[in-house]
LOLOGU-521708 format. One line per 8 residues: number of its first residue (from 1); for each residue z, y, x of N, C-alpha, C. Coordinates in steps of 0.1 Angstrom, whole numbers. Each point is the difference from the previous one (the first is absolute). Layout:
REM LOLOGU-521708
NUM = Z/Y/X/Z/Y/X/Z/Y/X | ...
REM end
This chain:
REM LOLOGU-521708
1 = 1641/1378/97/5/7/12/-13/6/5 | 1/12/4/-11/9/5/-5/-4/14 | -10/2/6/-6/-4/13/9/9/10 | 2/12/-3/9/8/9/13/-7/3 | 6/-3/-12/14/-7/1/-2/-11/10 | -8/-9/-2/-3/-12/8/-2/2/14 | -10/10/3/3/6/15/11/6/6 | 7/7/-8/13/5/5/10/-10/4
9 = 0/-13/-8/10/-11/5/-5/-8/8 | -11/2/8/-3/-9/12/10/2/11 | 5/-9/5/10/-1/10/-5/7/13 | 8/9/6/-4/7/12/-4/-13/11 | 7/-8/1/-3/-12/10/-15/-4/-2 | -4/0/-14/-13/-6/-1/-10/10/7 | 3/15/1/-10/9/4/1/2/16 | 12/-1/7/2/3/12/7/-10/7
17 = -1/-11/-4/11/-11/8/-7/-10/10 | -11/6/6/-7/-7/9/-3/7/11 | 10/0/10/0/12/11/-7/-6/11 | -1/-13/4/-6/-5/12/-14/3/-2 | -9/-7/-9/-13/5/-2/-4/16/-1 | 9/7/-6/-3/16/2/1/4/12 | 10/-4/9/2/5/13/-12/-4/8 | -3/-13/1/-13/-6/7/-12/8/-4
25 = -1/4/-13/-13/6/-3/1/15/6 | 10/5/-1/2/13/7/-4/0/15 | 7/-9/5/-3/-1/17/-14/-4/2 | -6/-7/-7/-15/-3/2/-8/12/-3 | 3/6/-9/-9/13/-3/3/11/11 | 13/1/5/2/10/12/-6/-4/11 | 1/-13/3/-9/-4/12/-15/2/0 | -6/-4/-11/-14/3/-2/-5/15/0
33 = 10/9/-2/-5/13/-4/5/10/9 | 15/-1/4/6/13/5/-3/0/17 | -1/-9/6/-6/2/15/-14/6/1 | -8/-4/-9/-14/4/2/0/15/-5 | 7/4/-11/0/14/-4/6/9/11 | 7/-4/7/7/9/9/-8/6/11 | -11/-7/3/-11/4/11/-10/9/-6 | -7/7/8/-11/9/-4/-12/-9/-1
41 = -9/4/-10/-12/-8/-1/-1/-6/-14 | -12/5/-7/-4/-7/-12/-14/-1/-4 | -2/-6/-10/-16/-2/-4/-6/15/-2 | -12/0/3/-6/13/0/2/8/-13 | -2/-5/-13/3/6/-12/14/7/-1 | 10/-9/3/14/3/0/2/13/8 | -7/2/12/2/11/9/-6/13/-8 | -10/-2/-4/-7/11/-6/9/8/-13
49 = 5/-12/-8/7/2/-13/13/7/5 | 7/-3/12/12/9/4/-4/11/4 | -11/3/7/-4/14/5/-3/10/-12 | -7/-7/-9/-1/8/-14/11/5/-7 | 11/-10/0/13/4/-6/7/10/8 | 0/-1/12/7/10/10/-8/12/-2 | -12/0/-1/-8/15/0/4/5/-15 | 3/-8/-9/2/6/-14/13/5/0
57 = 8/-6/7/16/6/3/0/12/5 | -10/3/10/1/13/9/-10/10/-8 | -5/-3/-12/-8/11/-5/-15/-1/4 | -4/-9/4/-14/-2/4/-7/-10/-9 | -7/6/-9/-7/-6/-11/9/2/-12 | -4/-6/-12/8/0/-12/0/-15/-6 | 6/0/-10/0/-13/-9/-13/-6/-4 | -10/10/-5/-14/-5/-4/-10/4/13
65 = 6/5/7/-12/4/13/8/-6/12 | 4/-12/1/6/-6/14/-8/4/11 | 7/-1/13/-7/5/13/5/-10/9 | -9/-5/8/1/-9/11/-1/10/13 | -11/3/4/-3/8/12/-12/7/-2 | -3/10/10/-9/9/0/-15/-8/3 | 0/-11/5/-10/-7/4/-3/-11/-9 | 9/-7/-7/-1/-12/-7/8/2/-14
73 = -6/-1/-10/5/2/-13/9/14/-2 | -9/11/3/8/12/-3/7/3/-15 | -9/-6/-8/5/-2/-13/-1/-16/-4 | 11/-6/-2/-1/-15/0/2/-4/-17 | -11/-6/-4/-1/-4/-13/-2/-16/-1 | 4/-7/10/-3/-15/1/10/-8/-10 | 12/6/-4/10/-6/-7/5/10/-9 | 6/-4/-11/11/9/-9/11/4/9
81 = 6/13/-5/10/6/10/14/-5/-1 | 5/-8/-9/12/-2/-4/8/-4/13 | -3/-11/9/7/-5/11/2/12/10 | -9/8/2/1/10/10/10/9/-5 | -1/4/-14/11/10/-3/14/-5/0 | 3/-14/-2/12/-5/1/5/-1/15 | -10/-7/8/4/1/14/2/14/7 | -8/10/-5/4/14/6/14/4/-2
89 = 4/-6/-12/16/4/-1/9/-3/10 | -3/-13/5/8/-6/11/-3/8/13 | -13/5/2/0/8/11/7/13/-1 | 1/6/-11/6/12/0/16/-1/1 | 4/-11/-3/15/-3/2/2/-6/15 | -7/-10/3/2/-6/13/-7/6/13 | -9/9/-3/-7/4/12/-13/-7/4 | -6/3/12/-12/-7/4/5/-10/8
97 = -1/-11/-2/4/-12/9/-7/-11/-5 | -4/-10/9/-8/-13/-5/10/-8/-9 | 13/3/2/11/-6/-10/0/5/-14 | -6/9/-2/1/7/-12/-10/-7/-11 | -12/-5/5/-7/-9/-9/6/-15/0 | 7/-2/10/7/-14/-1/10/0/-10 | 8/11/0/11/2/-10/-5/-1/-14 | -12/7/-1/-7/1/-14/-1/-16/-5
105 = -7/-7/10/-5/-13/-2/11/-10/-5 | 12/2/8/12/-8/-1/5/5/-14 | 1/11/-4/5/5/-14/-10/-6/-11 | -12/0/1/-10/-8/-9/4/-14/-1 | 2/-5/11/3/-15/2/12/-4/-9 | 12/9/3/12/-3/-7/-1/3/-14 | -6/10/-5/-4/2/-14/-7/-10/-7 | -10/-7/7/-7/-10/-5/8/-11/-1
113 = 7/-4/9/8/-10/-1/13/0/-11 | 4/12/-3/9/3/-10/-6/-4/-15 | -13/7/0/-6/-2/-13/-5/-16/-2 | -2/-7/10/-2/-14/-1/11/-7/-5 | 13/3/5/13/-6/-7/2/4/-12 | -4/14/-3/2/2/-15/-9/-7/-9 | -12/-2/5/-11/-6/-10/5/-15/1 | 6/-6/7/4/-12/2/12/-3/-9
121 = 8/10/-1/9/-1/-11/-3/1/-15 | -12/8/0/-5/0/-14/-6/-12/-5 | -7/-6/11/-6/-13/-2/9/-10/-3 | 11/-1/5/10/-11/0/10/3/-12 | 8/9/3/12/1/-11/-8/5/-13 | -8/10/2/-6/6/-13/-9/-10/-6 | -5/-10/9/-10/-10/-7/6/-14/-4 | 15/1/1/5/-15/-4/2/-9/10
129 = -1/6/14/1/-11/11/10/6/8 | 14/2/-4/9/9/7/4/-10/11 | 1/-13/0/3/-9/12/-8/1/13 | -12/8/-3/-8/3/11/2/13/8 | 8/10/-7/1/12/6/6/2/13 | 10/-10/4/4/0/14/-10/-3/11 | -13/-6/-3/-9/-1/10/-9/11/4 | 4/13/-4/-9/11/3/-3/1/15
137 = 7/-6/9/-4/1/13/-15/-9/3 | -2/-9/-10/-11/-9/5/-13/7/-1 | -1/7/-11/-15/9/2/0/7/10 | 10/7/5/1/10/11/-5/-10/12 | 8/-12/2/-5/-8/9/-16/-4/2 | -4/-2/-13/-15/-5/0/-10/12/3 | 7/14/-3/-9/10/4/-1/4/14 | 12/-4/8/0/6/13/-5/-10/11
145 = -3/-13/-7/-4/-11/10/-17/3/0 | -8/9/-8/-12/3/2/-2/9/10 | -9/-3/10/-1/10/11/-4/13/-3 | -7/2/-10/-7/12/-5/12/9/-4 | 11/-6/-3/12/7/-6/5/10/12 | 3/-5/10/6/8/12/-11/9/7 | -14/-6/0/-10/10/1/0/14/-4 | 0/-2/-13/-2/11/-11/10/12/3
153 = 13/-6/0/11/10/2/0/7/12 | -4/-6/10/0/6/15/-13/8/3 | -8/-1/-11/-13/7/5/-3/12/-11 | 10/4/-9/-1/13/-8/-11/-2/-10 | -4/-11/-4/-11/-1/-11/2/6/-13 | -8/3/-6/1/6/-16/4/-9/-9 | -5/-13/2/6/-12/-9/13/-2/-1 | 9/5/10/13/-2/-1/8/8/-12
161 = -5/13/0/6/7/-11/-7/-3/-11 | -10/-4/-2/-8/-3/-13/7/-12/-6 | 5/-9/9/7/-12/-5/14/4/-6 | 5/11/4/11/4/-3/-1/3/-15 | -8/10/-5/-4/4/-11/-5/-11/-11 | -8/-8/6/-4/-11/-9/11/-9/-4 | 10/-4/9/11/-6/-5/7/6/-8 | 3/14/1/7/8/-10/-6/-1/-15
169 = -14/2/1/-6/1/-12/2/-15/-9 | -2/-10/7/1/-15/-6/17/-2/-5 | 8/6/9/13/-3/-4/3/10/-13 | -6/11/-1/4/8/-13/-8/-6/-11 | -11/-6/2/-7/-7/-13/8/-12/-4 | 6/-7/10/6/-12/-4/13/3/-7 | 9/12/5/11/5/-7/-5/6/-14 | -11/7/-2/-4/4/-12/-2/-13/-10
177 = -7/-11/5/-3/-11/-8/15/-9/-4 | 10/4/7/13/-7/0/10/7/-8 | -3/16/-4/9/10/-4/6/-5/-14 | 10/6/-5/6/-3/-11/-8/8/-12 | -7/11/2/-4/7/-10/-14/6/4 | -8/4/-12/-14/5/5/0/12/7 | 9/10/-4/2/11/8/0/-1/16 | 9/-8/3/3/-3/13/-12/-7/7
185 = -7/-9/-8/-11/-5/8/-12/9/1 | 0/9/-9/-12/12/1/3/9/13 | 13/3/1/5/9/12/-2/-7/14 | 3/-14/-1/-1/-6/14/-16/-3/2 | -7/-2/-10/-14/0/1/-7/12/6 | 7/12/-5/-6/12/6/3/1/15 | 13/-3/3/4/-1/13/-8/-8/11 | -5/-12/-7/-9/-9/7/-15/5/1
193 = -4/8/-10/-11/9/1/0/9/13 | 10/7/0/2/9/11/-1/-6/14 | 7/-11/1/1/-9/13/-12/-4/2 | -9/-5/-8/-14/-5/2/-11/13/3 | 4/13/-5/-7/10/4/3/5/15 | 12/-3/4/6/3/13/-7/-10/9 | -1/-13/-4/-6/-10/9/-14/2/2 | -8/6/-10/-13/3/1/-3/12/9
201 = 9/9/1/0/12/8/5/-4/16 | 6/-13/1/2/-4/13/-12/-5/6 | -9/-10/-8/-11/-6/8/-11/-3/-10 | 0/6/-12/-13/-2/-8/2/-10/-10 | -13/-4/-4/-1/-10/-14/6/-13/3 | 1/-4/11/7/-12/4/12/-4/-7 | 7/13/-4/13/-1/-6/0/-2/-15 | -12/1/-6/-1/1/-14/2/-15/-7
209 = 1/-10/9/5/-12/-6/15/0/-7 | 8/10/2/12/2/-7/-1/4/-17 | -12/5/0/-2/3/-15/-3/-13/-9 | -2/-10/6/-1/-14/-8/11/-9/0 | 12/6/4/12/-8/3/6/-3/-13 | -1/10/-12/6/-6/-12/-5/-13/-6 | -12/-3/3/-7/-15/-3/4/-9/12 | -1/4/12/2/-10/11/15/-5/-1
217 = 10/8/-5/15/-3/-1/2/-8/-12 | -8/-4/-9/4/-6/-12/6/-13/3 | -4/-9/10/8/-12/3/14/1/3 | 3/12/4/13/1/6/11/6/-13 | -5/0/-10/9/4/-11/5/-10/-8 | 12/-1/-4/6/-11/-6/-6/-1/-14 | -2/12/-7/-4/0/-14/-12/11/-1 | -12/-4/-4/-10/12/1/1/7/-14
225 = 1/14/2/-1/9/-11/-12/7/2 | -11/-3/-10/-13/5/5/-2/16/-4 | 10/4/-10/1/14/-3/5/8/12 | 10/-8/7/5/9/12/-10/0/13 | -8/-13/0/-9/-1/11/-11/11/-3 | -5/2/-11/-10/9/-5/4/14/4 | 13/2/-3/6/15/2/1/3/15 | 4/-9/7/1/1/15/-15/1/5
233 = -7/-8/-4/-14/1/6/-7/15/-3 | 0/5/-12/-4/10/-5/7/12/7 | 13/1/-1/7/10/9/-3/2/15 | -2/-12/5/-4/-1/14/-13/8/2 | -10/-6/-7/-14/4/2/0/15/-4 | 6/5/-12/-1/14/-3/7/8/7 | 12/-2/7/6/9/6/-8/2/16 | -5/-12/4/-8/0/12/-14/9/-1
241 = -6/-2/-13/-12/8/-2/3/14/-1 | 12/2/-7/5/16/-1/2/6/15 | 8/-8/8/3/6/14/-13/1/8 | -9/-10/-2/-13/1/9/-6/11/-6 | -3/4/-13/-6/11/-3/6/14/2 | 12/1/2/6/12/3/0/1/17 | -2/-10/6/-2/1/13/-16/6/4 | -9/-6/-8/-15/4/2/-3/11/-5
249 = 10/8/-9/-2/13/-3/4/10/10 | 7/-5/10/4/9/12/-13/2/9 | -7/10/3/-11/1/7/1/-6/13 | 9/3/9/2/-5/12/2/-14/2 | 8/-6/-11/1/-15/-1/-12/-7/-3 | -9/6/-11/-11/-5/-4/-11/-1/12 | -1/11/6/-9/0/12/2/-10/12 | 12/-2/2/3/-10/10/-1/-14/-5
257 = 4/-2/-13/-1/-16/-5/-14/-2/-2 | -7/10/-3/-16/-3/-4/-7/-6/15 | 3/9/8/-6/-4/14/5/-13/4 | 13/-2/0/5/-13/5/-5/-12/-11 | -1/2/-12/-5/-11/-8/-15/-2/3 | -9/10/4/-13/-3/3/-3/-9/12 | 9/7/11/0/-7/12/5/-13/2 | 11/-1/-5/11/-11/2/-2/-11/-9
265 = -3/3/-14/1/-11/-9/-14/-3/-4 | -8/10/-5/-14/-2/-3/-8/-5/11 | 1/5/12/-7/-4/10/4/-11/8 | 11/-7/-6/4/-13/7/2/-11/-9 | -6/2/-13/1/-10/-10/-12/-10/0 | 3/-12/-6/-10/-11/0/3/-11/9 | -3/-12/-4/1/-12/7/-6/0/13 | 7/-5/10/-6/-1/14/8/-11/7
273 = -7/-3/12/7/-9/10/15/4/2 | 3/13/2/14/2/2/9/-3/-12 | -6/1/-12/9/-3/-12/2/-14/1 | -9/-9/3/4/-15/1/8/-3/9 | 0/7/12/10/-2/11/14/5/-4 | 1/9/-10/14/2/-6/5/-10/-6 | -7/-10/-6/6/-12/-6/5/-9/11 | -6/0/11/5/-9/10/14/6/5
281 = -1/14/2/14/8/5/11/-3/-11 | -2/0/-12/8/-3/-10/8/-13/2 | -10/-12/4/6/-11/1/9/-2/14 | -4/6/9/8/1/13/12/8/-4 | 2/8/-8/10/7/-3/11/-7/-8 | -5/-8/-8/9/-9/-9/4/-13/8 | -7/-4/11/1/-12/7/17/0/4 | 5/11/5/13/-2/6/9/-1/-12
289 = -2/6/-11/10/1/-12/-2/-16/-5 | -11/-7/1/-1/-12/-7/6/-12/10 | -1/3/11/5/-8/11/15/0/-1 | 8/12/-1/13/2/-3/4/-8/-12 | -8/4/-11/2/-8/-12/0/-16/-1 | -10/-3/9/-1/-15/3/14/-5/8 | 3/6/8/13/-2/10/12/-4/-11 | 1/11/-9/10/-2/-11/1/-11/-6
297 = -14/-2/-6/-1/-13/-10/3/-11/7 | -3/-2/16/3/-12/5/17/0/2 | 5/10/3/15/1/1/7/-6/-14 | -5/6/-12/7/-2/-12/-4/-16/-2 | -11/-5/3/-5/-14/-2/9/-9/9 | 2/4/11/8/-10/9/15/1/-4 | 4/10/-8/15/-3/-5/0/-8/-14 | -12/-4/-3/-2/-8/-12/3/7/-11
305 = -6/13/-1/3/8/-14/-14/-2/-8 | 1/3/-13/-10/-1/-9/-8/13/3 | -15/-1/-4/-8/11/3/2/9/-11 | 6/12/2/5/12/-10/-9/12/0 | -11/-1/6/-9/13/2/-4/4/-14 | -3/-7/-9/-6/3/-12/11/10/-7 | 11/0/3/11/6/-9/-5/17/0 | -5/3/11/-5/16/2/-13/2/-1
313 = -9/-9/-5/-15/1/0/-4/13/-8 | 7/4/-11/-4/11/-7/0/13/9 | 10/5/4/3/12/9/-8/-1/13 | -2/-12/5/-6/-4/11/-18/2/-3 | -3/-4/-11/-16/2/-2/-3/13/-3 | 11/8/-6/-3/15/-2/0/7/13 | 7/-3/11/0/7/13/-14/-5/8 | -4/-11/0/-11/-5/5/-13/5/-8
321 = 0/3/-11/-11/8/-8/0/14/6 | 10/6/2/2/13/4/-5/1/16 | 2/-8/7/-5/-2/14/-14/0/-1 | -5/-11/-7/-16/0/-2/-5/11/-4 | 5/5/-9/-6/14/-6/1/11/12 | 8/0/8/1/9/11/-10/-2/11 | -4/-12/2/-7/-5/10/-15/-4/-2 | -2/-6/-11/-13/-8/-2/-12/14/0
329 = 4/11/-8/-10/11/0/-4/7/13 | 7/-5/10/-4/5/14/-14/-8/4 | -3/-10/-6/-12/-5/4/-13/6/-2 | 2/11/-12/-10/8/-4/-3/12/6 | 7/2/13/-1/12/8/-5/-4/14 | -6/7/8/-5/-2/14/13/5/9 | 10/-10/-2/12/1/8/3/-11/10 | 3/3/12/-1/-8/10/15/-2/7
337 = 9/5/-6/14/0/7/10/-7/-8 | 9/-10/5/7/-7/-7/12/7/-7 | 3/13/7/12/7/-4/-2/5/-17 | -12/0/-4/-3/4/-15/8/-10/-8 | 3/-12/4/8/-11/-7/15/3/-1 | 4/10/8/15/2/-1/7/2/-12 | -7/9/-10/8/0/-12/1/-12/-8 | -7/-8/1/-1/-13/-7/12/-9/5
345 = 5/1/13/8/-11/3/14/0/-4 | 7/10/-5/12/-1/-7/-1/-7/-12 | -12/1/-7/1/-8/-12/-3/-16/2 | -8/-3/9/-3/-14/5/15/-4/5 | 7/6/7/13/-3/5/10/-2/-10 | 0/9/-11/10/-3/-12/-5/-11/-8 | -14/-3/-3/-3/-11/-8/4/-14/8 | -4/0/12/1/-12/7/17/-2/4
353 = 6/12/1/15/-1/1/7/-5/-12 | -5/3/-11/7/-4/-13/-2/-17/-1 | -11/-4/5/-2/-16/1/9/-6/8 | 1/6/12/10/-4/11/14/1/-5 | 3/10/-6/15/0/-5/3/-9/-11 | -10/-2/-8/4/-11/-10/1/-12/6 | -8/-4/9/1/-14/9/15/0/7 | 4/10/5/13/1/8/12/-1/-9
361 = -3/5/-13/10/0/-11/4/-13/-6 | -12/-7/1/1/-15/-6/3/-9/12 | 0/4/13/2/-9/11/16/-8/-2 | -1/-9/8/12/-9/3/13/9/4 | 11/-6/2/11/5/3/0/5/14 | -6/-5/9/-2/3/14/-8/14/1 | -10/0/-8/-8/14/-1/7/11/-4 | 8/-3/-12/8/11/-6/9/5/10
369 = 9/-9/6/10/3/9/-4/8/12 | -13/-6/6/-5/9/11/-5/14/-4 | -6/3/-11/-5/14/-6/13/8/-3 | 11/-6/-3/9/10/-6/14/-2/12 | -3/-6/10/13/0/11/4/14/5 | 12/2/3/4/9/5/-2/1/16 | -4/12/5/-4/-2/16/14/-5/9 | -4/-10/7/10/-4/7/2/5/15
377 = 9/-2/9/0/7/10/-12/-1/10 | -7/-12/0/-11/-2/10/-11/9/-7 | -2/1/-12/-10/7/-6/2/16/4 | 10/4/-3/6/14/5/-4/3/14 | 5/-10/8/-4/3/14/-16/1/5 | -6/-8/-7/-16/-1/1/-5/12/-6 | 4/4/-11/-4/11/-8/1/14/7 | 14/1/4/3/11/9/-8/1/11
385 = -2/-10/9/-7/0/13/-16/2/-3 | -5/-5/-12/-13/6/-3/-3/13/-2 | 10/5/-9/1/14/-3/1/9/13 | 7/-4/9/3/9/12/-14/-2/8 | -4/-10/1/-15/-2/8/-10/8/-7 | 0/0/-14/-11/8/-6/1/14/4 | 13/6/-3/3/14/4/-3/2/14 | 3/-9/9/-3/4/15/-14/0/3
393 = -8/-8/-8/-15/0/1/-4/13/-4 | 4/4/-12/-5/11/-5/3/13/6 | 11/1/6/4/12/8/-7/1/13 | -2/-11/7/-9/-2/11/-13/4/-1 | -5/1/-11/-15/3/-2/-2/15/-5 | 9/6/-2/1/15/-3/-7/7/8 | -12/8/-5/-7/8/9/-12/-6/8 | 0/-16/0/-9/-7/9/-15/1/-7
401 = -8/1/7/-16/1/-7/-2/-15/2 | -4/-7/-12/-4/-15/2/-14/-2/-5 | -7/9/-4/-14/-1/-4/-7/12/3 | -13/-2/4/-9/12/5/8/7/12 | 5/-8/9/7/6/11/-9/10/8 | -13/-3/2/-8/6/9/-4/15/-9 | -2/0/-11/-1/12/-8/11/9/0 | 11/-6/-2/13/9/5/0/6/13
409 = -3/-7/10/2/1/14/-10/14/3 | -13/-1/-4/-9/11/-1/3/12/-7 | 4/-1/-13/1/10/-7/14/7/3 | 9/-7/4/11/8/5/-2/9/12 | -7/-4/10/-4/9/10/-9/10/-4 | -9/-1/-11/-8/9/-7/9/10/-6 | 9/-3/-7/8/11/-6/9/7/10 | 5/-7/11/6/8/10/-8/10/8
417 = -13/-3/2/-9/8/7/-7/12/-10 | -4/-5/-11/-8/9/-11/12/8/-9 | 10/-8/0/11/6/-12/-4/-8/-13 | 11/-1/-7/1/-6/-13/-5/11/-11 | 0/-3/-13/-5/10/-11/-14/7/4 | -10/-8/6/-14/6/6/-9/-7/-6 | -13/5/0/-12/-6/-3/-9/-3/11 | -2/-11/5/-9/-4/12/-15/-5/-3
425 = -10/2/6/-12/-5/-2/1/-14/3 | -8/-7/-5/-3/-14/1/-15/-5/2 | -3/-8/7/-13/-5/3/-4/-8/-13 | -12/2/-4/-5/-7/-11/1/-14/1 | -1/-8/12/2/-14/2/15/-3/-3 | 8/8/-1/14/-3/-1/5/2/-16 | -7/7/-7/3/5/-12/3/-10/-9 | -4/-10/0/3/-12/-10/10/-9/5
433 = 8/4/10/13/-7/6/9/4/-11 | 4/-6/-9/9/5/-11/15/0/5 | 2/-9/9/14/-1/6/3/12/10 | -12/6/6/1/10/9/4/13/-10 | -6/2/-12/4/11/-8/14/-2/-6 | 3/-13/-4/14/-1/-7/11/2/9 | -2/-7/13/12/3/9/1/14/5 | -10/6/3/-1/14/4/7/10/-9
441 = -4/-2/-14/6/9/-10/14/-4/-4 | 3/-11/1/14/-5/-5/10/3/10 | -1/-3/11/10/0/11/-3/12/9 | -11/8/-1/0/11/12/-7/12/-11 | -3/-1/-11/-5/11/-8/-12/6/7 | -7/-9/4/-15/5/6/-10/-3/-9 | -9/9/-3/-11/-4/-8/-14/-1/10 | -7/-11/-4/-12/-4/9/-11/4/-8
449 = -9/10/4/-10/5/-7/-14/-1/8 | -9/-6/-9/-13/-3/8/-8/13/-2 | -6/3/12/-10/12/-1/8/12/3 | 11/1/3/8/13/2/-4/8/12 | -11/6/-1/-7/7/10/10/10/10 | 9/6/-7/9/7/8/11/-4/5 | 2/-14/-1/12/-5/4/3/0/15 | 12/4/2/4/0/13/3/-13/9
457 = 5/-11/-9/2/-12/5/-9/-10/-10 | -4/-11/7/-9/-9/-4/3/-14/2 | -1/-9/-10/3/-16/5/-15/-6/1 | -1/-7/9/-13/-6/4/2/-15/4 | -11/-8/0/2/-14/6/1/2/15 | 7/-9/6/1/1/15/-12/0/6 | -10/-6/-4/-14/-4/6/-7/13/-2 | 2/9/-8/-8/11/-3/8/14/3
465 = 6/-3/10/11/13/5/-7/13/2 | -13/0/6/-7/13/4/-7/6/-11 | 5/7/-8/-7/9/-11/-1/13/4 | -12/7/-4/-3/15/2/11/8/-5 | 4/6/10/11/12/-3/14/-2/1 | 3/-14/4/13/-7/1/1/-5/12 | 13/-2/4/3/-5/13/12/-11/-4 | 1/-10/8/8/-10/-1/16/3/2
473 = 8/-7/-5/15/4/5/6/-14/4 | 12/0/3/7/-12/5/5/-8/-11 | -3/2/-13/5/-7/-11/-12/-10/-3 | 3/-11/4/-12/-12/-4/8/-11/-1 | 1/-6/-10/5/-16/-4/-10/-9/-5 | -2/-10/8/-9/-11/-5/-14/5/-2 | -4/3/-14/-15/3/-5/-1/14/-3 | 10/9/1/0/13/-4/4/10/12
481 = -7/12/0/4/11/10/3/13/-8 | 7/7/4/1/14/-5/-8/12/8 | -9/7/-6/-6/10/8/4/15/-4 | -3/10/9/4/13/-3/-11/7/4 | -1/12/-11/-13/8/2/2/6/12 | -11/5/8/0/6/11/-1/14/-1 | 8/7/9/1/15/-2/-13/6/7 | -2/12/-3/-12/5/6/4/4/14
489 = -12/-3/10/4/5/13/2/15/4
REM end
């Protein structure tokens, strides 16, 4: 009997018959994410990325010559351009609202969750562990309990999109390794190479771990056909190299990517204290998953069940190895932010989720009944109440500024007085305030230019309000003041 035939005969109840944990996971994810996404305010990088995407949608800059503002990054080459191009399409359709980047991030999140479920199906049904297919909610639960999960999707970081394409690449590689014939394997490997190239164009070489997945996924295979593995590996590397070569033959692309490579890759390579810190960050990200897994293990043990986690050790090892490949190379760079680990988290969640699912599947009758129970009246009431409360919290925060409130208060007055879509001078002592640049451009379309000698308006520190040729205005909030050029007597 073919592997596909076995997969097709898996009962539907095995795949979707656990509604209570599915609903609980959905409610938890919504609570952790939606209310915070409804308000205005993000990490500085995410604000800059949204402004660049908006500008691109409005014809300011081009794919390989991105534009942020006249005063900071008039040509932006700090990252590859894919995310900005994708997000700009949302601005073209939805318009210039802070909810546009929120919608993009939600779309990326939902697509990532879908790919995780598809990969789970390939690992379980396609890998001979059909009984675990219904536990697809478990890796999603382990994923969302990591605090950096909600932070990434409410702050518009590039890693969210890169994660999507890395998962797609790994999924296609696994499908190619499990395919019925060599031709299908080669085609799927070519698709995986395209996805890996897109992941690279989202955030650079940290996505290249996907090229090693034909080897990393070997423990997940029921039977290893070395000829097929070699074919998938060669097709993956070959198509990726061909795509990269064609890309570099494009002068505009080559110029941008070479500048990016020299500044962001070569300039930040090498062991450092930040790299060692990344190992501690990885341990912190895995800790919530491991705590949840330990709680499941205790629950199963209290039900008097046998230890069944070893049943899924093959695919679990493959996913954990992929997670390590996505995260450990980060110690080789001068990277100081934990969100660089975001693309590795789904693979750790899938690997640990397989272990947890195997434990639950071997659990006693009480565990199995609890997992597969239909929602009762009390659960429906609690879940419905929670959904209404989350919706109310989300709606109540729409339009609220909950981060950098003083920046918005000042810049809103500046925009009202000096007008939007303008270039203002900025005192040199304020130029390195990146949040000032980011919020001014994203929300008020104002460019802050240092040394703009003919500027009618100028931002200055409140303590340096008296500058030659300028007079103070009534626009002053906290540490800043708006000045206006004096007219000739």
